[in-house]
GUSE-646400 format. One record per residue: residue number from 1; x, y, z of N, C-alpha, C in turn. Coordinates in nm, 3 decimals, always signed. Example, Ala and Ser with C-alpha at 12.3 -4.5 7.8 and 13.67 -1.06 7.14 Angstrom:
BEGIN
<rec resi="1" n_px="+1.319" n_py="-0.569" n_pz="+0.780" ca_px="+1.230" ca_py="-0.450" ca_pz="+0.780" c_px="+1.320" c_py="-0.330" c_pz="+0.780"/>
<rec resi="2" n_px="+1.285" n_py="-0.225" n_pz="+0.708" ca_px="+1.367" ca_py="-0.106" ca_pz="+0.714" c_px="+1.290" c_py="+0.003" c_pz="+0.787"/>
END
This chain:
BEGIN
<rec resi="1" n_px="+9.491" n_py="+11.218" n_pz="+12.795" ca_px="+9.542" ca_py="+11.317" ca_pz="+12.702" c_px="+9.435" c_py="+11.425" c_pz="+12.681"/>
<rec resi="2" n_px="+9.472" n_py="+11.547" n_pz="+12.706" ca_px="+9.382" ca_py="+11.659" ca_pz="+12.685" c_px="+9.408" c_py="+11.721" c_pz="+12.547"/>
<rec resi="3" n_px="+9.301" n_py="+11.756" n_pz="+12.479" ca_px="+9.311" ca_py="+11.818" ca_pz="+12.347" c_px="+9.317" c_py="+11.969" c_pz="+12.365"/>
<rec resi="4" n_px="+9.414" n_py="+12.032" n_pz="+12.301" ca_px="+9.428" ca_py="+12.176" ca_pz="+12.313" c_px="+9.370" c_py="+12.247" c_pz="+12.191"/>
<rec resi="5" n_px="+9.350" n_py="+12.376" n_pz="+12.207" ca_px="+9.299" ca_py="+12.458" ca_pz="+12.097" c_px="+9.398" c_py="+12.456" c_pz="+11.981"/>
<rec resi="6" n_px="+9.527" n_py="+12.458" n_pz="+12.012" ca_px="+9.629" ca_py="+12.457" ca_pz="+11.907" c_px="+9.624" c_py="+12.327" c_pz="+11.827"/>
<rec resi="7" n_px="+9.599" n_py="+12.215" n_pz="+11.894" ca_px="+9.589" ca_py="+12.087" ca_pz="+11.823" c_px="+9.468" c_py="+12.085" c_pz="+11.730"/>
<rec resi="8" n_px="+9.356" n_py="+12.137" n_pz="+11.777" ca_px="+9.236" ca_py="+12.144" ca_pz="+11.692" c_px="+9.263" c_py="+12.231" c_pz="+11.570"/>
<rec resi="9" n_px="+9.327" n_py="+12.346" n_pz="+11.591" ca_px="+9.358" ca_py="+12.434" ca_pz="+11.479" c_px="+9.457" c_py="+12.369" c_pz="+11.383"/>
<rec resi="10" n_px="+9.552" n_py="+12.292" n_pz="+11.435" ca_px="+9.647" ca_py="+12.222" ca_pz="+11.350" c_px="+9.576" c_py="+12.114" c_pz="+11.267"/>
<rec resi="11" n_px="+9.489" n_py="+12.038" n_pz="+11.331" ca_px="+9.413" ca_py="+11.935" ca_pz="+11.259" c_px="+9.324" c_py="+11.999" c_pz="+11.153"/>
<rec resi="12" n_px="+9.259" n_py="+12.108" n_pz="+11.189" ca_px="+9.174" ca_py="+12.179" ca_pz="+11.093" c_px="+9.256" c_py="+12.229" c_pz="+10.975"/>
<rec resi="13" n_px="+9.378" n_py="+12.277" n_pz="+11.002" ca_px="+9.465" ca_py="+12.323" ca_pz="+10.895" c_px="+9.505" c_py="+12.208" c_pz="+10.804"/>
<rec resi="14" n_px="+9.538" n_py="+12.093" n_pz="+10.862" ca_px="+9.574" ca_py="+11.976" ca_pz="+10.781" c_px="+9.459" c_py="+11.930" c_pz="+10.693"/>
<rec resi="15" n_px="+9.337" n_py="+11.940" n_pz="+10.747" ca_px="+9.218" ca_py="+11.899" ca_pz="+10.673" c_px="+9.162" c_py="+12.011" c_pz="+10.585"/>
<rec resi="16" n_px="+9.232" n_py="+12.124" n_pz="+10.586" ca_px="+9.190" ca_py="+12.241" ca_pz="+10.509" c_px="+9.047" c_py="+12.283" c_pz="+10.544"/>
<rec resi="17" n_px="+9.021" n_py="+12.286" n_pz="+10.676" ca_px="+8.892" ca_py="+12.331" ca_pz="+10.726" c_px="+8.906" c_py="+12.471" c_pz="+10.782"/>
<rec resi="18" n_px="+8.805" n_py="+12.551" n_pz="+10.762" ca_px="+8.802" ca_py="+12.684" ca_pz="+10.821" c_px="+8.704" c_py="+12.681" c_pz="+10.938"/>
<rec resi="19" n_px="+8.757" n_py="+12.696" n_pz="+11.058" ca_px="+8.674" ca_py="+12.691" ca_pz="+11.177" c_px="+8.649" c_py="+12.832" c_pz="+11.228"/>
<rec resi="20" n_px="+8.525" n_py="+12.855" n_pz="+11.270" ca_px="+8.491" ca_py="+12.980" ca_pz="+11.338" c_px="+8.537" c_py="+12.968" c_pz="+11.483"/>
<rec resi="21" n_px="+8.564" n_py="+13.080" n_pz="+11.544" ca_px="+8.612" ca_py="+13.080" ca_pz="+11.682" c_px="+8.512" c_py="+13.011" c_pz="+11.776"/>
<rec resi="22" n_px="+8.383" n_py="+13.028" n_pz="+11.750" ca_px="+8.282" ca_py="+12.967" ca_pz="+11.838" c_px="+8.266" c_py="+12.816" c_pz="+11.815"/>
<rec resi="23" n_px="+8.326" n_py="+12.760" n_pz="+11.710" ca_px="+8.318" ca_py="+12.616" ca_pz="+11.683" c_px="+8.430" c_py="+12.537" c_pz="+11.750"/>
<rec resi="24" n_px="+8.538" n_py="+12.604" n_pz="+11.781" ca_px="+8.658" ca_py="+12.535" ca_pz="+11.830" c_px="+8.631" c_py="+12.458" c_pz="+11.958"/>
<rec resi="25" n_px="+8.562" n_py="+12.519" n_pz="+12.054" ca_px="+8.534" ca_py="+12.450" ca_pz="+12.182" c_px="+8.451" c_py="+12.324" c_pz="+12.159"/>
<rec resi="26" n_px="+8.356" n_py="+12.329" n_pz="+12.067" ca_px="+8.274" ca_py="+12.212" ca_pz="+12.035" c_px="+8.361" c_py="+12.100" c_pz="+11.978"/>
<rec resi="27" n_px="+8.454" n_py="+12.135" n_pz="+11.890" ca_px="+8.545" ca_py="+12.035" ca_pz="+11.834" c_px="+8.636" c_py="+11.976" c_pz="+11.941"/>
<rec resi="28" n_px="+8.681" n_py="+12.059" n_pz="+12.035" ca_px="+8.765" ca_py="+12.009" ca_pz="+12.144" c_px="+8.689" c_py="+11.905" c_pz="+12.225"/>
<rec resi="29" n_px="+8.565" n_py="+11.936" n_pz="+12.260" ca_px="+8.483" ca_py="+11.843" ca_pz="+12.341" c_px="+8.460" c_py="+11.713" c_pz="+12.265"/>
<rec resi="30" n_px="+8.423" n_py="+11.723" n_pz="+12.136" ca_px="+8.395" ca_py="+11.603" ca_pz="+12.058" c_px="+8.520" c_py="+11.516" c_pz="+12.040"/>
<rec resi="31" n_px="+8.633" n_py="+11.577" n_pz="+12.008" ca_px="+8.756" ca_py="+11.499" ca_pz="+11.990" c_px="+8.799" c_py="+11.437" c_pz="+12.122"/>
<rec resi="32" n_px="+8.782" n_py="+11.510" n_pz="+12.232" ca_px="+8.817" ca_py="+11.456" ca_pz="+12.363" c_px="+8.731" c_py="+11.335" c_pz="+12.396"/>
<rec resi="33" n_px="+8.601" n_py="+11.340" n_pz="+12.364" ca_px="+8.513" ca_py="+11.225" ca_pz="+12.385" c_px="+8.559" c_py="+11.104" c_pz="+12.304"/>
<rec resi="34" n_px="+8.597" n_py="+11.126" n_pz="+12.180" ca_px="+8.645" ca_py="+11.017" ca_pz="+12.094" c_px="+8.771" c_py="+10.956" c_pz="+12.153"/>
<rec resi="35" n_px="+8.865" n_py="+11.040" n_pz="+12.194" ca_px="+8.991" ca_py="+10.989" ca_pz="+12.250" c_px="+8.968" c_py="+10.916" c_pz="+12.382"/>
<rec resi="36" n_px="+8.876" n_py="+10.966" n_pz="+12.464" ca_px="+8.843" ca_py="+10.898" ca_pz="+12.590" c_px="+8.785" c_py="+10.760" c_pz="+12.563"/>
<rec resi="37" n_px="+8.696" n_py="+10.750" n_pz="+12.464" ca_px="+8.638" ca_py="+10.620" ca_pz="+12.431" c_px="+8.745" c_py="+10.525" c_pz="+12.378"/>
<rec resi="38" n_px="+8.835" n_py="+10.576" n_pz="+12.293" ca_px="+8.944" ca_py="+10.493" ca_pz="+12.241" c_px="+9.031" c_py="+10.443" c_pz="+12.355"/>
<rec resi="39" n_px="+9.053" n_py="+10.526" n_pz="+12.455" ca_px="+9.132" ca_py="+10.486" ca_pz="+12.571" c_px="+9.063" c_py="+10.375" c_pz="+12.650"/>
<rec resi="40" n_px="+8.931" n_py="+10.385" n_pz="+12.664" ca_px="+8.854" ca_py="+10.280" ca_pz="+12.732" c_px="+8.866" c_py="+10.148" c_pz="+12.657"/>
<rec resi="41" n_px="+8.851" n_py="+10.154" n_pz="+12.525" ca_px="+8.861" ca_py="+10.032" ca_pz="+12.443" c_px="+9.001" c_py="+9.973" c_pz="+12.453"/>
<rec resi="42" n_px="+9.103" n_py="+10.058" n_pz="+12.445" ca_px="+9.242" ca_py="+10.010" ca_pz="+12.452" c_px="+9.275" c_py="+9.945" c_pz="+12.586"/>
<rec resi="43" n_px="+9.210" n_py="+9.989" n_pz="+12.692" ca_px="+9.239" ca_py="+9.936" ca_pz="+12.825" c_px="+9.138" c_py="+9.831" c_pz="+12.873"/>
<rec resi="44" n_px="+9.051" n_py="+9.787" n_pz="+12.786" ca_px="+8.953" ca_py="+9.685" ca_pz="+12.824" c_px="+9.025" c_py="+9.554" c_pz="+12.855"/>
<rec resi="45" n_px="+8.982" n_py="+9.485" n_pz="+12.961" ca_px="+9.046" ca_py="+9.357" ca_pz="+12.994" c_px="+9.008" c_py="+9.250" c_pz="+12.892"/>
<rec resi="46" n_px="+9.108" n_py="+9.191" n_pz="+12.830" ca_px="+9.082" ca_py="+9.089" ca_pz="+12.727" c_px="+9.150" c_py="+8.956" c_pz="+12.759"/>
<rec resi="47" n_px="+9.201" n_py="+8.943" n_pz="+12.881" ca_px="+9.265" ca_py="+8.817" ca_pz="+12.917" c_px="+9.162" c_py="+8.705" c_pz="+12.916"/>
<rec resi="48" n_px="+9.193" n_py="+8.595" n_pz="+12.851" ca_px="+9.105" ca_py="+8.480" ca_pz="+12.847" c_px="+8.994" c_py="+8.489" c_pz="+12.745"/>
<rec resi="49" n_px="+8.991" n_py="+8.595" n_pz="+12.666" ca_px="+8.888" ca_py="+8.609" ca_pz="+12.563" c_px="+8.941" c_py="+8.547" c_pz="+12.434"/>
<rec resi="50" n_px="+8.859" n_py="+8.462" n_pz="+12.372" ca_px="+8.901" ca_py="+8.400" ca_pz="+12.247" c_px="+8.906" c_py="+8.503" c_pz="+12.135"/>
<rec resi="51" n_px="+9.004" n_py="+8.489" n_pz="+12.048" ca_px="+9.019" ca_py="+8.580" ca_pz="+11.935" c_px="+8.915" c_py="+8.546" c_pz="+11.830"/>
<rec resi="52" n_px="+8.844" n_py="+8.647" n_pz="+11.783" ca_px="+8.749" ca_py="+8.629" ca_pz="+11.673" c_px="+8.776" c_py="+8.737" c_pz="+11.569"/>
<rec resi="53" n_px="+8.742" n_py="+8.705" n_pz="+11.444" ca_px="+8.758" ca_py="+8.804" ca_pz="+11.338" c_px="+8.624" c_py="+8.841" c_pz="+11.277"/>
<rec resi="54" n_px="+8.518" n_py="+8.785" n_pz="+11.328" ca_px="+8.385" ca_py="+8.815" ca_pz="+11.275" c_px="+8.278" c_py="+8.769" c_pz="+11.372"/>
<rec resi="55" n_px="+8.156" n_py="+8.796" n_pz="+11.337" ca_px="+8.045" ca_py="+8.760" ca_pz="+11.425" c_px="+8.008" c_py="+8.613" c_pz="+11.413"/>
<rec resi="56" n_px="+8.048" n_py="+8.549" n_pz="+11.307" ca_px="+8.011" ca_py="+8.410" ca_pz="+11.284" c_px="+8.128" c_py="+8.318" c_pz="+11.315"/>
<rec resi="57" n_px="+8.099" n_py="+8.208" n_pz="+11.376" ca_px="+8.202" ca_py="+8.110" ca_pz="+11.407" c_px="+8.227" c_py="+8.014" c_pz="+11.290"/>
<rec resi="58" n_px="+8.149" n_py="+8.026" n_pz="+11.183" ca_px="+8.167" ca_py="+7.939" ca_pz="+11.068" c_px="+8.301" c_py="+7.967" c_pz="+11.002"/>
<rec resi="59" n_px="+8.366" n_py="+7.862" n_pz="+10.957" ca_px="+8.496" ca_py="+7.878" ca_pz="+10.892" c_px="+8.495" c_py="+7.805" c_pz="+10.760"/>
<rec resi="60" n_px="+8.541" n_py="+7.874" n_pz="+10.656" ca_px="+8.557" ca_py="+7.815" ca_pz="+10.524" c_px="+8.435" c_py="+7.735" c_pz="+10.479"/>
<rec resi="61" n_px="+8.323" n_py="+7.801" n_pz="+10.475" ca_px="+8.201" ca_py="+7.737" ca_pz="+10.431" c_px="+8.195" c_py="+7.749" c_pz="+10.279"/>
<rec resi="62" n_px="+8.206" n_py="+7.638" n_pz="+10.212" ca_px="+8.206" ca_py="+7.636" ca_pz="+10.066" c_px="+8.087" c_py="+7.556" c_pz="+10.016"/>
<rec resi="63" n_px="+8.045" n_py="+7.585" n_pz="+9.896" ca_px="+7.945" ca_py="+7.501" ca_pz="+9.832" c_px="+8.015" c_py="+7.420" c_pz="+9.725"/>
<rec resi="64" n_px="+7.958" n_py="+7.309" n_pz="+9.694" ca_px="+8.016" ca_py="+7.222" ca_pz="+9.592" c_px="+7.992" c_py="+7.285" c_pz="+9.454"/>
<rec resi="65" n_px="+8.095" n_py="+7.286" n_pz="+9.370" ca_px="+8.080" ca_py="+7.334" ca_pz="+9.234" c_px="+7.997" c_py="+7.234" c_pz="+9.155"/>
<rec resi="66" n_px="+7.894" n_py="+7.286" n_pz="+9.094" ca_px="+7.808" ca_py="+7.200" ca_pz="+9.014" c_px="+7.788" c_py="+7.264" c_pz="+8.878"/>
<rec resi="67" n_px="+7.800" n_py="+7.185" n_pz="+8.776" ca_px="+7.775" ca_py="+7.232" ca_pz="+8.641" c_px="+7.624" c_py="+7.225" c_pz="+8.617"/>
<rec resi="68" n_px="+7.567" n_py="+7.339" n_pz="+8.571" ca_px="+7.425" ca_py="+7.343" ca_pz="+8.543" c_px="+7.404" c_py="+7.386" c_pz="+8.399"/>
<rec resi="69" n_px="+7.311" n_py="+7.323" n_pz="+8.334" ca_px="+7.280" ca_py="+7.354" ca_pz="+8.195" c_px="+7.176" c_py="+7.466" c_pz="+8.194"/>
<rec resi="70" n_px="+7.205" n_py="+7.572" n_pz="+8.117" ca_px="+7.112" ca_py="+7.683" ca_pz="+8.103" c_px="+7.024" c_py="+7.655" c_pz="+7.983"/>
<rec resi="71" n_px="+6.894" n_py="+7.653" n_pz="+8.004" ca_px="+6.802" ca_py="+7.608" ca_pz="+7.899" c_px="+6.760" c_py="+7.717" c_pz="+7.802"/>
<rec resi="72" n_px="+6.767" n_py="+7.843" n_pz="+7.839" ca_px="+6.711" ca_py="+7.947" ca_pz="+7.755" c_px="+6.822" c_py="+8.036" c_pz="+7.697"/>
<rec resi="73" n_px="+6.911" n_py="+7.979" n_pz="+7.618" ca_px="+7.022" ca_py="+8.055" ca_pz="+7.558" c_px="+6.968" c_py="+8.161" c_pz="+7.462"/>
<rec resi="74" n_px="+6.869" n_py="+8.127" n_pz="+7.384" ca_px="+6.813" ca_py="+8.225" ca_pz="+7.290" c_px="+6.754" c_py="+8.345" c_pz="+7.363"/>
<rec resi="75" n_px="+6.684" n_py="+8.320" n_pz="+7.473" ca_px="+6.627" ca_py="+8.429" ca_pz="+7.552" c_px="+6.736" c_py="+8.518" c_pz="+7.611"/>
<rec resi="76" n_px="+6.845" n_py="+8.456" n_pz="+7.655" ca_px="+6.957" ca_py="+8.531" ca_pz="+7.709" c_px="+7.023" c_py="+8.616" c_pz="+7.601"/>
<rec resi="77" n_px="+7.043" n_py="+8.559" n_pz="+7.484" ca_px="+7.110" ca_py="+8.630" ca_pz="+7.376" c_px="+7.025" c_py="+8.742" c_pz="+7.317"/>
<rec resi="78" n_px="+6.896" n_py="+8.746" n_pz="+7.348" ca_px="+6.813" ca_py="+8.857" ca_pz="+7.303" c_px="+6.860" c_py="+8.989" c_pz="+7.366"/>
<rec resi="79" n_px="+6.927" n_py="+8.981" n_pz="+7.478" ca_px="+6.979" ca_py="+9.101" ca_pz="+7.545" c_px="+7.112" c_py="+9.148" c_pz="+7.488"/>
<rec resi="80" n_px="+7.174" n_py="+9.069" n_pz="+7.402" ca_px="+7.305" ca_py="+9.104" ca_pz="+7.348" c_px="+7.291" c_py="+9.205" c_pz="+7.234"/>
<rec resi="81" n_px="+7.366" n_py="+9.317" n_pz="+7.240" ca_px="+7.363" ca_py="+9.409" ca_pz="+7.128" c_px="+7.416" c_py="+9.343" c_pz="+7.000"/>
<rec resi="82" n_px="+7.518" n_py="+9.257" n_pz="+7.018" ca_px="+7.572" ca_py="+9.178" ca_pz="+6.907" c_px="+7.602" c_py="+9.039" c_pz="+6.960"/>
<rec resi="83" n_px="+7.595" n_py="+8.941" n_pz="+6.872" ca_px="+7.630" ca_py="+8.805" ca_pz="+6.911" c_px="+7.705" c_py="+8.736" c_pz="+6.799"/>
<rec resi="84" n_px="+7.784" n_py="+8.638" n_pz="+6.837" ca_px="+7.863" ca_py="+8.563" ca_pz="+6.741" c_px="+7.874" c_py="+8.420" c_pz="+6.793"/>
<rec resi="85" n_px="+7.830" n_py="+8.324" n_pz="+6.717" ca_px="+7.837" ca_py="+8.182" ca_pz="+6.751" c_px="+7.774" c_py="+8.153" c_pz="+6.888"/>
<rec resi="86" n_px="+7.653" n_py="+8.205" n_pz="+6.910" ca_px="+7.577" ca_py="+8.187" ca_pz="+7.034" c_px="+7.650" c_py="+8.241" c_pz="+7.157"/>
<rec resi="87" n_px="+7.724" n_py="+8.352" n_pz="+7.139" ca_px="+7.793" ca_py="+8.417" ca_pz="+7.251" c_px="+7.776" c_py="+8.568" c_pz="+7.237"/>
<rec resi="88" n_px="+7.784" n_py="+8.640" n_pz="+7.350" ca_px="+7.784" ca_py="+8.785" ca_pz="+7.346" c_px="+7.911" c_py="+8.831" c_pz="+7.273"/>
<rec resi="89" n_px="+7.898" n_py="+8.926" n_pz="+7.183" ca_px="+8.014" ca_py="+8.984" ca_pz="+7.116" c_px="+8.034" c_py="+9.123" c_pz="+7.177"/>
<rec resi="90" n_px="+8.154" n_py="+9.144" n_pz="+7.229" ca_px="+8.185" ca_py="+9.271" ca_pz="+7.296" c_px="+8.304" c_py="+9.335" c_pz="+7.226"/>
<rec resi="91" n_px="+8.323" n_py="+9.466" n_pz="+7.244" ca_px="+8.439" ca_py="+9.532" ca_pz="+7.184" c_px="+8.568" c_py="+9.474" c_pz="+7.241"/>
<rec resi="92" n_px="+8.672" n_py="+9.481" n_pz="+7.161" ca_px="+8.804" ca_py="+9.432" ca_pz="+7.201" c_px="+8.856" c_py="+9.513" c_pz="+7.318"/>
<rec resi="93" n_px="+8.905" n_py="+9.445" n_pz="+7.422" ca_px="+8.952" ca_py="+9.511" ca_pz="+7.542" c_px="+9.104" c_py="+9.520" c_pz="+7.544"/>
<rec resi="94" n_px="+9.171" n_py="+9.416" n_pz="+7.501" ca_px="+9.317" ca_py="+9.410" ca_pz="+7.502" c_px="+9.369" c_py="+9.412" c_pz="+7.359"/>
<rec resi="95" n_px="+9.493" n_py="+9.459" n_pz="+7.345" ca_px="+9.556" ca_py="+9.458" ca_pz="+7.212" c_px="+9.598" c_py="+9.320" c_pz="+7.171"/>
END
């Protein structure tokens, strides 16, 4: 697929870009390179390649939930602008 000057101007219009006449050829070359690369990727042979969704083969790696006691509640509550019954007091969010 070859990119035309009219297509570049149409895309620029959709994106509300103002292109100078001397910039159009540069945009044509760059968009053509992008489309050529996309075509290479689309036509890459993938027969026999396993499907992956990430770089790691690990699946569903979970840690065990553990209850931990926090020892410095008073130190933590020193950061609270207001507190009530050893808890942060925040403004009401819902009616």
